[in-house]
N, CA, C and O atoms as a Tinker XYZ file with bonds, in Angstrom:
   344  protein
     1  N    -18.833000  -17.502000  -30.779000    73     2
     2  CA   -18.082000  -16.286000  -30.517000    64     1     3
     3  C    -18.552000  -15.686000  -29.201000    63     2     4     5
     4  O    -19.640000  -15.980000  -28.706000    81     3
     5  N    -17.691000  -14.836000  -28.653000    73     3     6
     6  CA   -18.016000  -14.188000  -27.391000    64     5     7
     7  C    -17.842000  -12.683000  -27.532000    63     6     8     9
     8  O    -17.055000  -12.213000  -28.354000    81     7
     9  N    -18.577000  -11.938000  -26.730000    73     7    10
    10  CA   -18.564000  -10.485000  -26.802000    64     9    11
    11  C    -17.708000   -9.894000  -25.688000    63    10    12    13
    12  O    -17.851000  -10.264000  -24.523000    81    11
    13  N    -16.816000   -8.970000  -26.053000    73    11    14
    14  CA   -15.966000   -8.285000  -25.083000    64    13    15
    15  C    -16.821000   -7.390000  -24.199000    63    14    16    17
    16  O    -17.645000   -6.620000  -24.693000    81    15
    17  N    -16.620000   -7.495000  -22.890000    73    15    18
    18  CA   -17.429000   -6.693000  -21.968000    64    17    19
    19  C    -17.012000   -5.231000  -21.922000    63    18    20    21
    20  O    -17.726000   -4.417000  -21.337000    81    19
    21  N    -15.891000   -4.873000  -22.513000    73    19    22
    22  CA   -15.452000   -3.475000  -22.539000    64    21    23
    23  C    -15.904000   -2.775000  -23.811000    63    22    24    25
    24  O    -16.575000   -1.744000  -23.757000    81    23
    25  N    -15.534000   -3.339000  -24.957000    73    23    26
    26  CA   -15.803000   -2.638000  -26.226000    64    25    27
    27  C    -17.001000   -3.191000  -26.993000    63    26    28    29
    28  O    -17.468000   -2.560000  -27.941000    81    27
    29  N    -17.506000   -4.364000  -26.596000    73    27    30
    30  CA   -18.664000   -4.938000  -27.258000    64    29    31
    31  C    -18.369000   -5.698000  -28.528000    63    30    32    33
    32  O    -19.297000   -6.153000  -29.198000    81    31
    33  N    -17.092000   -5.851000  -28.884000    73    31    34
    34  CA   -16.714000   -6.572000  -30.091000    64    33    35
    35  C    -17.046000   -8.055000  -29.948000    63    34    36    37
    36  O    -16.714000   -8.678000  -28.940000    81    35
    37  N    -17.694000   -8.608000  -30.949000    73    35    38
    38  CA   -18.010000  -10.036000  -30.997000    64    37    39
    39  C    -16.885000  -10.706000  -31.776000    63    38    40    41
    40  O    -16.797000  -10.550000  -32.994000    81    39
    41  N    -16.027000  -11.449000  -31.086000    73    39    42
    42  CA   -14.764000  -11.900000  -31.671000    64    41    43
    43  C    -14.547000  -13.378000  -31.429000    63    42    44    45
    44  O    -14.745000  -13.857000  -30.312000    81    43
    45  N    -14.148000  -14.104000  -32.445000    73    43    46
    46  CA   -13.970000  -15.551000  -32.328000    64    45    47
    47  C    -12.773000  -15.921000  -31.452000    63    46    48    49
    48  O    -12.699000  -17.056000  -30.979000    81    47
    49  N    -11.829000  -14.996000  -31.220000    73    47    50
    50  CA   -10.681000  -15.290000  -30.370000    64    49    51
    51  C    -10.775000  -14.610000  -28.999000    63    50    52    53
    52  O     -9.759000  -14.416000  -28.332000    81    51
    53  N    -11.980000  -14.251000  -28.585000    73    51    54
    54  CA   -12.166000  -13.666000  -27.254000    64    53    55
    55  C    -11.724000  -14.682000  -26.205000    63    54    56    57
    56  O    -11.720000  -15.888000  -26.453000    81    55
    57  N    -11.351000  -14.178000  -25.035000    73    55    58
    58  CA   -10.881000  -15.059000  -23.962000    64    57    59
    59  C    -11.515000  -14.651000  -22.642000    63    58    60    61
    60  O    -12.023000  -13.539000  -22.492000    81    59
    61  N    -11.475000  -15.569000  -21.696000    73    59    62
    62  CA   -12.029000  -15.327000  -20.368000    64    61    63
    63  C    -10.910000  -15.165000  -19.350000    63    62    64    65
    64  O     -9.863000  -15.806000  -19.442000    81    63
    65  N    -11.158000  -14.290000  -18.376000    73    63    66
    66  CA   -10.272000  -14.140000  -17.225000    64    65    67
    67  C    -11.113000  -14.472000  -16.006000    63    66    68    69
    68  O    -12.172000  -13.882000  -15.788000    81    67
    69  N    -10.635000  -15.420000  -15.217000    73    67    70
    70  CA   -11.335000  -15.830000  -13.995000    64    69    71
    71  C    -10.567000  -15.311000  -12.788000    63    70    72    73
    72  O     -9.358000  -15.516000  -12.680000    81    71
    73  N    -11.264000  -14.646000  -11.890000    73    71    74
    74  CA   -10.613000  -14.067000  -10.718000    64    73    75
    75  C    -10.669000  -15.042000   -9.544000    63    74    76    77
    76  O    -11.397000  -16.034000   -9.578000    81    75
    77  N     -9.904000  -14.748000   -8.529000    73    75    78
    78  CA    -9.876000  -15.582000   -7.330000    64    77    79
    79  C    -11.259000  -15.640000   -6.682000    63    78    80    81
    80  O    -11.636000  -16.661000   -6.106000    81    79
    81  N    -12.008000  -14.550000   -6.777000    73    79    82
    82  CA   -13.342000  -14.512000   -6.165000    64    81    83
    83  C    -14.388000  -15.267000   -6.979000    63    82    84    85
    84  O    -15.535000  -15.400000   -6.552000    81    83
    85  N    -13.984000  -15.770000   -8.170000    73    83    86
    86  CA   -14.905000  -16.539000   -8.990000    64    85    87
    87  C    -15.568000  -15.761000  -10.112000    63    86    88    89
    88  O    -16.320000  -16.335000  -10.900000    81    87
    89  N    -15.303000  -14.464000  -10.196000    73    87    90
    90  CA   -15.863000  -13.677000  -11.293000    64    89    91
    91  C    -15.231000  -14.107000  -12.614000    63    90    92    93
    92  O    -14.062000  -14.492000  -12.656000    81    91
    93  N    -16.010000  -14.037000  -13.689000    73    91    94
    94  CA   -15.514000  -14.378000  -15.017000    64    93    95
    95  C    -15.742000  -13.172000  -15.930000    63    94    96    97
    96  O    -16.850000  -12.643000  -16.020000    81    95
    97  N    -14.669000  -12.747000  -16.607000    73    95    98
    98  CA   -14.739000  -11.605000  -17.510000    64    97    99
    99  C    -14.343000  -12.058000  -18.909000    63    98   100   101
   100  O    -13.465000  -12.908000  -19.061000    81    99
   101  N    -14.981000  -11.500000  -19.927000    73    99   102
   102  CA   -14.684000  -11.845000  -21.315000    64   101   103
   103  C    -14.142000  -10.615000  -22.044000    63   102   104   105
   104  O    -14.729000   -9.534000  -21.993000    81   103
   105  N    -13.001000  -10.806000  -22.726000    73   103   106
   106  CA   -12.352000   -9.711000  -23.438000    64   105   107
   107  C    -11.928000  -10.169000  -24.822000    63   106   108   109
   108  O    -11.731000  -11.360000  -25.065000    81   107
   109  N    -11.789000   -9.206000  -25.726000    73   107   110
   110  CA   -11.301000   -9.524000  -27.069000    64   109   111
   111  C     -9.834000   -9.155000  -27.242000    63   110   112   113
   112  O     -9.231000   -9.479000  -28.265000    81   111
   113  N     -9.250000   -8.475000  -26.245000    73   111   114
   114  CA    -7.848000   -8.068000  -26.329000    64   113   115
   115  C     -7.299000   -7.842000  -24.924000    63   114   116   117
   116  O     -8.046000   -7.637000  -23.967000    81   115
   117  N     -5.970000   -7.884000  -24.830000    73   115   118
   118  CA    -5.340000   -7.571000  -23.549000    64   117   119
   119  C     -5.587000   -6.112000  -23.188000    63   118   120   121
   120  O     -5.703000   -5.772000  -22.011000    81   119
   121  N     -5.668000   -5.257000  -24.191000    73   119   122
   122  CA    -5.932000   -3.845000  -23.932000    64   121   123
   123  C     -7.244000   -3.666000  -23.172000    63   122   124   125
   124  O     -7.304000   -2.907000  -22.205000    81   123
   125  N     -8.283000   -4.358000  -23.603000    73   123   126
   126  CA    -9.570000   -4.252000  -22.911000    64   125   127
   127  C     -9.501000   -4.873000  -21.515000    63   126   128   129
   128  O    -10.090000   -4.351000  -20.568000    81   127
   129  N     -8.779000   -5.989000  -21.390000    73   127   130
   130  CA    -8.629000   -6.629000  -20.078000    64   129   131
   131  C     -7.916000   -5.695000  -19.103000    63   130   132   133
   132  O     -8.324000   -5.568000  -17.949000    81   131
   133  N     -6.853000   -5.043000  -19.567000    73   131   134
   134  CA    -6.114000   -4.095000  -18.727000    64   133   135
   135  C     -7.009000   -2.925000  -18.352000    63   134   136   137
   136  O     -7.031000   -2.499000  -17.197000    81   135
   137  N     -7.743000   -2.409000  -19.321000    73   135   138
   138  CA    -8.634000   -1.274000  -19.069000    64   137   139
   139  C     -9.611000   -1.586000  -17.934000    63   138   140   141
   140  O     -9.858000   -0.743000  -17.071000    81   139
   141  N    -10.164000   -2.800000  -17.941000    73   139   142
   142  CA   -11.169000   -3.165000  -16.946000    64   141   143
   143  C    -10.575000   -3.632000  -15.618000    63   142   144   145
   144  O    -11.132000   -3.339000  -14.560000    81   143
   145  N     -9.449000   -4.357000  -15.656000    73   143   146
   146  CA    -9.013000   -5.076000  -14.457000    64   145   147
   147  C     -7.766000   -4.550000  -13.758000    63   146   148   149
   148  O     -7.566000   -4.840000  -12.578000    81   147
   149  N     -6.925000   -3.789000  -14.445000    73   147   150
   150  CA    -5.671000   -3.347000  -13.828000    64   149   151
   151  C     -5.936000   -2.363000  -12.696000    63   150   152   153
   152  O     -6.770000   -1.466000  -12.827000    81   151
   153  N     -5.219000   -2.534000  -11.577000    73   151   154
   154  CA    -5.367000   -1.557000  -10.495000    64   153   155
   155  C     -4.776000   -0.209000  -10.933000    63   154   156   157
   156  O     -3.994000   -0.140000  -11.881000    81   155
   157  N     -5.159000    0.838000  -10.237000    73   155   158
   158  CA    -4.693000    2.187000  -10.551000    64   157   159
   159  C     -3.773000    2.662000   -9.432000    63   158   160   161
   160  O     -4.086000    2.520000   -8.250000    81   159
   161  N     -2.632000    3.229000   -9.824000    73   159   162
   162  CA    -1.675000    3.764000   -8.853000    64   161   163
   163  C     -2.349000    4.863000   -8.026000    63   162   164   165
   164  O     -2.988000    5.761000   -8.573000    81   163
   165  N     -2.197000    4.777000   -6.707000    73   163   166
   166  CA    -2.845000    5.747000   -5.825000    64   165   167
   167  C     -2.123000    7.086000   -5.763000    63   166   168   169
   168  O     -2.580000    8.009000   -5.089000    81   167
   169  N     -1.000000    7.196000   -6.461000    73   167   170
   170  CA    -0.303000    8.481000   -6.500000    64   169   171
   171  C     -0.459000    9.156000   -7.862000    63   170   172   173
   172  O     -0.981000   10.268000   -7.941000    81   171
   173  N     -0.013000    8.499000   -8.933000    73   171   174
   174  CA    -0.040000    9.135000  -10.263000    64   173   175
   175  C     -1.237000    8.714000  -11.108000    63   174   176   177
   176  O     -1.456000    9.271000  -12.184000    81   175
   177  N     -2.012000    7.744000  -10.643000    73   175   178
   178  CA    -3.257000    7.296000  -11.269000    64   177   179
   179  C     -3.097000    6.604000  -12.617000    63   178   180   181
   180  O     -4.048000    6.569000  -13.397000    81   179
   181  N     -1.907000    6.044000  -12.917000    73   179   182
   182  CA    -1.763000    5.246000  -14.134000    64   181   183
   183  C     -2.220000    3.814000  -13.839000    63   182   184   185
   184  O     -2.245000    3.386000  -12.685000    81   183
   185  N     -2.575000    3.091000  -14.887000    73   183   186
   186  CA    -2.907000    1.677000  -14.734000    64   185   187
   187  C     -1.621000    0.916000  -14.425000    63   186   188   189
   188  O     -0.593000    1.155000  -15.059000    81   187
   189  N     -1.671000    0.019000  -13.472000    73   187   190
   190  CA    -0.496000   -0.764000  -13.099000    64   189   191
   191  C     -0.494000   -2.029000  -13.938000    63   190   192   193
   192  O     -1.296000   -2.935000  -13.713000    81   191
   193  N      0.421000   -2.085000  -14.917000    73   191   194
   194  CA     0.489000   -3.201000  -15.850000    64   193   195
   195  C      1.815000   -3.915000  -15.637000    63   194   196   197
   196  O      2.586000   -4.091000  -16.582000    81   195
   197  N      2.074000   -4.308000  -14.460000    73   195   198
   198  CA     3.311000   -4.988000  -14.103000    64   197   199
   199  C      3.181000   -5.389000  -12.653000    63   198   200   201
   200  O      2.073000   -5.498000  -12.127000    81   199
   201  N      4.286000   -5.603000  -12.021000    73   199   202
   202  CA     4.237000   -6.019000  -10.626000    64   201   203
   203  C      3.749000   -4.914000   -9.714000    63   202   204   205
   204  O      2.930000   -5.159000   -8.828000    81   203
   205  N      4.241000   -3.698000   -9.917000    73   203   206
   206  CA     3.867000   -2.618000   -9.026000    64   205   207
   207  C      4.309000   -2.939000   -7.614000    63   206   208   209
   208  O      5.025000   -3.915000   -7.392000    81   207
   209  N      3.890000   -2.128000   -6.661000    73   207   210
   210  CA     4.207000   -2.382000   -5.254000    64   209   211
   211  C      2.966000   -2.131000   -4.412000    63   210   212   213
   212  O      2.088000   -1.349000   -4.778000    81   211
   213  N      2.918000   -2.812000   -3.282000    73   211   214
   214  CA     1.806000   -2.648000   -2.347000    64   213   215
   215  C      2.372000   -2.251000   -1.000000    63   214   216   217
   216  O      3.291000   -2.890000   -0.489000    81   215
   217  N      1.817000   -1.187000   -0.424000    73   215   218
   218  CA     2.214000   -0.730000    0.897000    64   217   219
   219  C      0.943000   -0.464000    1.686000    63   218   220   221
   220  O      0.108000    0.344000    1.280000    81   219
   221  N      0.799000   -1.150000    2.816000    73   219   222
   222  CA    -0.373000   -0.958000    3.674000    64   221   223
   223  C     -1.692000   -1.142000    2.924000    63   222   224   225
   224  O     -2.659000   -0.422000    3.175000    81   223
   225  N     -1.728000   -2.111000    2.002000    73   223   226
   226  CA    -2.954000   -2.389000    1.263000    64   225   227
   227  C     -3.250000   -1.404000    0.146000    63   226   228   229
   228  O     -4.321000   -1.461000   -0.458000    81   227
   229  N     -2.321000   -0.504000   -0.138000    73   227   230
   230  CA    -2.481000    0.472000   -1.213000    64   229   231
   231  C     -1.538000    0.094000   -2.349000    63   230   232   233
   232  O     -0.424000   -0.369000   -2.106000    81   231
   233  N     -1.985000    0.291000   -3.597000    73   231   234
   234  CA    -1.204000   -0.124000   -4.752000    64   233   235
   235  C     -0.581000    1.076000   -5.464000    63   234   236   237
   236  O     -1.209000    2.119000   -5.648000    81   235
   237  N      0.690000    0.885000   -5.860000    73   235   238
   238  CA     1.442000    1.923000   -6.552000    64   237   239
   239  C      2.157000    1.303000   -7.737000    63   238   240   241
   240  O      2.484000    0.116000   -7.722000    81   239
   241  N      2.402000    2.108000   -8.767000    73   239   242
   242  CA     3.065000    1.593000   -9.961000    64   241   243
   243  C      4.563000    1.409000   -9.759000    63   242   244   245
   244  O      5.187000    0.611000  -10.460000    81   243
   245  N      5.149000    2.135000   -8.810000    73   243   246
   246  CA     6.600000    2.065000   -8.615000    64   245   247
   247  C      6.957000    2.502000   -7.196000    63   246   248   249
   248  O      6.120000    2.999000   -6.442000    81   247
   249  N      8.235000    2.299000   -6.859000    73   247   250
   250  CA     8.727000    2.692000   -5.545000    64   249   251
   251  C      8.635000    4.188000   -5.309000    63   250   252   253
   252  O      8.345000    4.619000   -4.193000    81   251
   253  N      8.876000    4.988000   -6.336000    73   251   254
   254  CA     8.799000    6.449000   -6.186000    64   253   255
   255  C      7.410000    6.874000   -5.722000    63   254   256   257
   256  O      7.276000    7.674000   -4.796000    81   255
   257  N      6.386000    6.339000   -6.364000    73   255   258
   258  CA     5.012000    6.699000   -5.990000    64   257   259
   259  C      4.689000    6.203000   -4.579000    63   258   260   261
   260  O      4.025000    6.900000   -3.812000    81   259
   261  N      5.153000    5.006000   -4.239000    73   259   262
   262  CA     4.918000    4.469000   -2.890000    64   261   263
   263  C      5.583000    5.358000   -1.842000    63   262   264   265
   264  O      4.981000    5.656000   -0.810000    81   263
   265  N      6.813000    5.782000   -2.097000    73   263   266
   266  CA     7.532000    6.643000   -1.157000    64   265   267
   267  C      6.885000    8.022000   -1.049000    63   266   268   269
   268  O      6.933000    8.649000    0.010000    81   267
   269  N      6.285000    8.494000   -2.130000    73   267   270
   270  CA     5.651000    9.813000   -2.128000    64   269   271
   271  C      4.413000    9.855000   -1.249000    63   270   272   273
   272  O      4.092000   10.896000   -0.677000    81   271
   273  N      3.716000    8.735000   -1.138000    73   271   274
   274  CA     2.460000    8.693000   -0.385000    64   273   275
   275  C      2.644000    8.058000    0.989000    63   274   276   277
   276  O      2.176000    8.601000    1.990000    81   275
   277  N      3.309000    6.934000    1.044000    73   275   278
   278  CA     3.509000    6.183000    2.292000    64   277   279
   279  C      4.930000    6.463000    2.796000    63   278   280   281
   280  O      5.831000    5.646000    2.608000    81   279
   281  N      5.117000    7.589000    3.420000    73   279   282
   282  CA     6.456000    8.052000    3.794000    64   281   283
   283  C      7.212000    7.075000    4.702000    63   282   284   285
   284  O      8.406000    6.866000    4.488000    81   283
   285  N      6.580000    6.483000    5.683000    73   283   286
   286  CA     7.288000    5.607000    6.608000    64   285   287
   287  C      7.563000    4.249000    6.003000    63   286   288   289
   288  O      8.724000    3.898000    5.788000    81   287
   289  N      6.515000    3.465000    5.718000    73   287   290
   290  CA     6.698000    2.139000    5.150000    64   289   291
   291  C      7.198000    2.210000    3.709000    63   290   292   293
   292  O      7.958000    1.344000    3.277000    81   291
   293  N      6.785000    3.219000    2.973000    73   291   294
   294  CA     7.201000    3.382000    1.587000    64   293   295
   295  C      8.674000    3.683000    1.442000    63   294   296   297
   296  O      9.259000    3.436000    0.388000    81   295
   297  N      9.281000    4.212000    2.487000    73   295   298
   298  CA    10.707000    4.555000    2.429000    64   297   299
   299  C     11.572000    3.335000    2.160000    63   298   300   301
   300  O     12.683000    3.465000    1.647000    81   299
   301  N     11.078000    2.155000    2.498000    73   299   302
   302  CA    11.861000    0.934000    2.310000    64   301   303
   303  C     11.639000    0.289000    0.944000    63   302   304   305
   304  O     12.308000   -0.692000    0.618000    81   303
   305  N     10.737000    0.805000    0.155000    73   303   306
   306  CA    10.435000    0.228000   -1.154000    64   305   307
   307  C     11.477000    0.679000   -2.165000    63   306   308   309
   308  O     11.796000    1.865000   -2.257000    81   307
   309  N     12.002000   -0.271000   -2.919000    73   307   310
   310  CA    12.969000    0.025000   -3.974000    64   309   311
   311  C     12.483000   -0.607000   -5.269000    63   310   312   313
   312  O     11.926000   -1.705000   -5.249000    81   311
   313  N     12.687000    0.070000   -6.391000    73   311   314
   314  CA    12.280000   -0.451000   -7.695000    64   313   315
   315  C     13.228000   -1.525000   -8.206000    63   314   316   317
   316  O     12.808000   -2.426000   -8.932000    81   315
   317  N     14.486000   -1.441000   -7.841000    73   315   318
   318  CA    15.482000   -2.411000   -8.309000    64   317   319
   319  C     16.379000   -2.801000   -7.131000    63   318   320   321
   320  O     16.631000   -1.997000   -6.234000    81   319
   321  N     16.845000   -4.026000   -7.152000    73   319   322
   322  CA    17.703000   -4.518000   -6.083000    64   321   323
   323  C     19.122000   -4.651000   -6.632000    63   322   324   325
   324  O     19.316000   -5.063000   -7.775000    81   323
   325  N     20.093000   -4.304000   -5.824000    73   323   326
   326  CA    21.477000   -4.485000   -6.238000    64   325   327
   327  C     22.120000   -3.206000   -6.737000    63   326   328   329
   328  O     21.532000   -2.125000   -6.701000    81   327
   329  N     23.327000   -3.366000   -7.194000    73   327   330
   330  CA    24.103000   -2.213000   -7.647000    64   329   331
   331  C     23.690000   -1.791000   -9.045000    63   330   332   333
   332  O     23.197000   -2.590000   -9.840000    81   331
   333  N     23.900000   -0.551000   -9.312000    73   331   334
   334  CA    23.664000   -0.002000  -10.637000    64   333   335
   335  C     24.692000   -0.527000  -11.635000    63   334   336   337
   336  O     25.860000   -0.700000  -11.287000    81   335
   337  N     24.275000   -0.775000  -12.845000    73   335   338
   338  CA    25.265000   -1.216000  -13.844000    64   337   339
   339  C     26.282000   -0.102000  -14.106000    63   338   340   341
   340  O     25.956000    1.083000  -14.030000    81   339
   341  N     27.495000   -0.494000  -14.408000    73   339   342
   342  CA    28.556000    0.495000  -14.654000    64   341   343
   343  C     28.440000    1.086000  -16.047000    63   342   344
   344  O     29.247000    1.933000  -16.427000    81   343
């Protein structure tokens, strides 16, 4: 068994996440993995648990937050592409 590095639970179904830099993290749930590894939006400070957007090396959860902080480059960020459904 392995111990979750966030909550300390010793769990037989724990899993490892390996990063590009070679770090290895052990978690017992996706919740703990998100808590430790998800980036934080630089505007509203929520955990980014999806694609999010990056502008000038800064991470945001959505286009609205990117536009609120990065007025020039963020102005071109859109959350959805195409026409709105009728």
